[in-house]
N, C-alpha and C positions, 0 to 999 in steps of 0.2 A: 489516607483518603480511599475512596472507593469509586468504582465505575458509576455508581448511582449519582455521584456528584457532577458527572460530565454529561448527564442525560440532556439537559437543556443548554449547557454552555460548554462547547467543545474547546479543548486546550489550544494554545499557540505555543509551539516549541521552537526554540532558537538554537541553531548550530553555528559553526564558523561561517558557512556560506549560505545558509538556507533559513527560511521560516517554514515550519509545518503549521498550517493554519486553515481555519474554515474558509471556504471560497465564497465569493459574493458575485453578484451580477457584473460588477466592474472587471471581473476576471475573464469574461466571455471573449474579448478580442484575443487575449493570449491563448486561451483554450482552443479557439478556432484555428490557430496556427499549426497545431499538432494533433489534436484529438481525432480528426477525420482521416489521418494518415494510416492507410491499411497496413503498412509495415509493422506498426506496433501491436498488431493483433495476430501476428504469425504464430506466436506461442501462447496467446491469451486464452484460448479455449473457445473463442467466438470471434466473429467479425465485428466491425463497428456497428453499434446500435443507433437508434434514433437520437438519443442524447449525445452520443459521441459525434455524430454528424452535425448536430445542432445543439451546442453546449448551452445555449440560452434556455433550453427546456429544463435543465437542471434546477433552475430557479423559479419556474412557474408554480410549482406546488410548494406549499409551506412544509418545511422539514418537520417530520414527526419526531417527538422525543424518542431517543434510542441510546442505548449504551454503546453502540457501535460508533466508530469514527470514520469519516470520509474527509480527509484533509488534502488541501492543495500543497504542493511542494513549490515554494516560491523562492526565487533567487533574491538574495539580499541586495544585489547590485541595482535592480530596478523593480523589485516586488512583483515581477511577472511569474505566473504559475507555469512551471516547466514540467510538472508531473503531478501524480496523485498517489495517495497512500490510504489504505483501508485497514482497520482493525474491525473484524466482523465475525459472524458465526460464533458468538460468545456463548459458552456453555457453563452454566452454574457459576458464573463470575470467576471461573478458575482457568479457563482455556479459551483461546481465540485464534482465528486465522488472520494472517496478514497478507497484504498484496501491495506491490509497488509497480508503477509504470511511469516512464519518462518520455518526454519529447525525443524523437530520434536525434536531433542535433545536440541534445544534452547527455546522451548515453555515452558510456565509456570514460566519463570524467570524474567518477567517484561520487556523484550526487545521490545515486541510489543507495550506495553503501552508507553514506552520511545520514540519509533520511531513515533508513532501516535501523541503523545503530541507535539513532535518537528515539524513534518510537518504541523500540525494544526496551531501552533503558527507562523511558517514561512509563511504559506499562508496568514494568517490574518495580519501579520506585514509587509510583503514584496510584497504583490500583492493586487489587487483590489477585490479579492474574498471576498464575504460576507457570503457565506454558503458552507459547506461541508456536504456530505451525503454518506451513504453506505447502502448496503443490506446485511443481515446476516441470514442464515438458522436458523429457530427457534430451531433446535437441537444443534446449536453451542453455548453452554452456555459460553465457555471460551472467545469467541470473543465478546459476549454480555457484559461480565464483563469488558473486556478491553475497549470497547467503553464507557461504563458508568464511568469507572475510568478517562477517558479522557474528561468527561463532555458532551458526545454526548447523546442526548435524543431519546428514542424510540418514534417515531412519528406515527407509524402505522404498521398494519399487512396486508400483501398481502397473501390471501389464494389461494393455488394452482396456483401461478403465475410462470412465467418463469424467473429463475435466471440463466443467461448465457445459458446453454443448458439443465438445469434440471427443471422439474416442481415440485415445493415444496411450502410449506408455508415459508414465510420469513418476517423478520421485516425490516422496514426502520428506520435508525438512522440518525440524523442530528445535526449539531451545527451551530450557527450563530456567526459572529464576535462579536456581542453584548453580547453573552453568556459568554464570557471569559474576564478577566481583562488583558489587554495588558501592 
């Protein structure tokens, strides 16, 4: 399969405890519980934006076809969205950036690791992507542990670089398809 097959129909990925799935307007009440919380933006590279403060705005515009993924991380217990996951900045259908964020009450419970492992495996098994990478603020030790649990390798340090809208020191983490056993 290829990324082109997901341009109009994003995947739903199931794990032991989660669904990684496209979000809908029905998810707005769950999103409003955690998206405006400023604590989740401490290492995000920017503060909460207009759609973070008002998640209903995410669904006002029709989604344009794209190879990128923006999926909700939903708990299987109640199908409430407890986080978000992105696969974006896709270059030549070979390499893409990933990002994960979770509701503060769901952090530290392995959900991020479970979601990142699932999307990594999905990308390498179902698309032509050969490399995934991400940036993480050097102070964000929890995200560093999550990435390392998912077999991502710390590849470098950017000193006083621009991460989204913040100037800070950050690490580059990456994983190649050949790094994991499929």
